[in-house]
N, C-alpha and C positions, 0 to 999 in steps of 0.2 A: 473222532468225529470233527470235521473241520469247523472252525469258529468263524461265524459270519461277522465281518467288520462293516459297520454302517459307513457309507461314504460321507466324507466331511468336506464341506465347501471351503476352498482356499480363499483367503482375503488377499487379493493381489494389490500391491502398492502401485496402482496406475495413476498417472497424472490426471488431475481434474481441471478442465479448462474453465477459467474465470473470465467472463466477458468484461471488457474494459470500455464498452461503448457508453455514450452519454445516457442512453435509455436505461442502462442497468446500474447507474450510479444512484445510491440511496441518499436522498437529501434529508438533512436534519439540522437542528440548531448547532450541532457540533461542527458542521462543515459549511454553513451558509456563507461565511465571509470568503472562504477559499473557493467555493463554487462561483460566487459572484465575480471574483478576480478572473477566473478562467473565462467566464462568459462575457466579461467586459473587454477582453482583448479585441483590438489593439489599444484601447483607451486606458492604458495602465499608467499609474503615477510615476513609474520608472521602467525603463526598458529591461532592467534586470530585477527579478523578483525571486522570493523564496517561500516555499511552503514548508512549514515545520509542524510535526505531529508525531505521536507515538506509532510504533510498529502496527501496520494493518489499518491505519486510520483513513486510508484512501488517497494518499499522496501520489502513488504511482498511477492510480486510476484517473485522478484529475490531470496528471501530467500527460497521460495518453490521450485524454480528451483534448487538451490544449495542443498537443502535437498534431492531432488530426486537423484542428482548426487553423493552426498557423503554418502547417507544412514543416514542422520542426523535426530535426533529427534528434535522436536520443543516445545518451552514453552514460555509463556508470562513472562516477567521479574517479574511482580507482583505476579505470581503464584509460583515462585521459593522459596523453603525453603531448609534448610540444609539437611533434610532427603531425598529430591528429587534429590540432586546433583548426586549421583552415578548412578541412573537410567537415568538421563538426558544424561550422558556421556557414557552410556553402549555401544553405537555403535561406539564410537570414534569421534563423531561429533554432534554438537548441535546448533540449532538456538535459540537465546534468543531475543525475540521481545519486542519493545517498552520500551526502557530505559527512563522512564519518571522520572524527579526529584521527590524524595520523595515517589515513589510508589513501591519500591522494598526493599527486605531484604538485606542490605549491606553485612552482614556477610555471607549470603548464596552465594551471587555473588562472594565475595572474595574467598570463599571455592571452588566454581566452577572454577575460574580462576587458582587457585593453583593446583587443581586436574587435570585440562586440561594440564597444563604445565608438571606435573609429568608423566601423561599418554601419552604425545605427541598427545593429541586430538586436534581437530579443533573446534573453536567457531566462530559463526557469530552473532554479535550484530546488532540490528537495533534501530534507534531512530530519533527524529526530531532535536536534538541538539548534538553537539560534546561533548565528555566526559569532556572537560575543562569547559563546561557550566553547568554541573550537580552539584547540591548541595549535596556533599558527606561529611558525618561526619567522617567516618572511614578513617583515614589518609592513611593507607596502600592501601586501595582500591582506593582512589583518585589518589595516585601515580601510581598504576598499570594501571588504566584505561587511564591515560594520555599517556602511552606508546603504546596504541593500535592504529595502523594505521587506518585512516579514509578515506573512499571513499565517496564523496558527489554526490547526485543526484540534479540536478539543475532544475529551473523552465522550463517548456516546451517551445521550439521554436514554430514558427507558424505551421510548418509541423506536428510536433508531437501533438500539441494542436488539430488540425483538425482531426488527426487520432484518438485521444482519444475520441472525440465526436462521431465519426463513431463507434468505438468499444463499447462505452457505449450503443449506440443505438442497435447495433447488440446483445449485451448481453440481451437486453429487447425485441428482435425480432421486433424492430421498423424499418420501411423503411424510409430513409431520403436521399434526393439528395444533390449533391455537392453545389448547390446554397443555400440551407438551412443551410448546415454546415458552409459555409462562413458567412452567415447572423448572426449565433449564435457566431461564433468565433470573429467577429468584435464588439460584443456588450456585452460580459461578461468578467469578470476578467480572465486574462490568468493564471489560476491555475487548478490543477488537481481536486480540490474540486468543483470549480465553474462548470467545464465541467460535472462532475457527477451529480451535483444538478440540472442543467438546463435540462438535459436529463430525470432525474427522474420526474421533474415537468411537462415536456411535456407529458411524458407517462401517468402519473396519470390523468392529465387534459383531455387528448384525450379520455381515457377510461371513465372518469366520464361524459363527454359531448357526447360521442359517435361520435367524429369527427376525421377525419384524421389528421396526423401531417403535418401541412403546415406552410408557413411563417406567415399567418394571425394568426394562433393559437400561434405560437412562439412569435409574437408581443404582443399578449394579456398576455401571461405568463410573459414576460419580464416587461411589464407595471405594472403587479400586484405586482412585487417586489419593 
């Protein structure tokens, strides 16, 4: 007698679009100073500024908002080379993302900063650590970076943390109630990365098992970690 196999839903690892518009940026005490900087442009204290904060803290979102305001081009620090500098500054404003120690061409970055100063262009750097913590071999670049004003994004407070969980769920078209948001917020690390990861695990597990996102499912996902 043939055995009947129940169909099982596959959890496809599809990309989930995250809106980087101003309307979708979540404001809180952790990012007030950084958001104020972006919205105060072009009245900046310096034409070259830097946003510093932990992974997932909103640096790229703020950079995208500023790029829209300033007509800035965007490039990853590790993709920058000397030949690309004039093009990067063609609109008079550029975002250089992810200044990670040892991952970028120091001479290209120094060239960009010099050209930006000569052309009176605007530059917005992003990174996880302040310039003083970067391991830089080129002495002139090290000196120049240390003069760049830094605006820090802090870890999220409780209100922002809960709002992040809701937003990440909305990005994945997941329905979640306030009680479940509170349950998760009280049981995971209070970080942007932890909020994103738990929502991703909930979503993929719910799809794989064909179950709704409930407290019981959340409990299982958390125990599995």
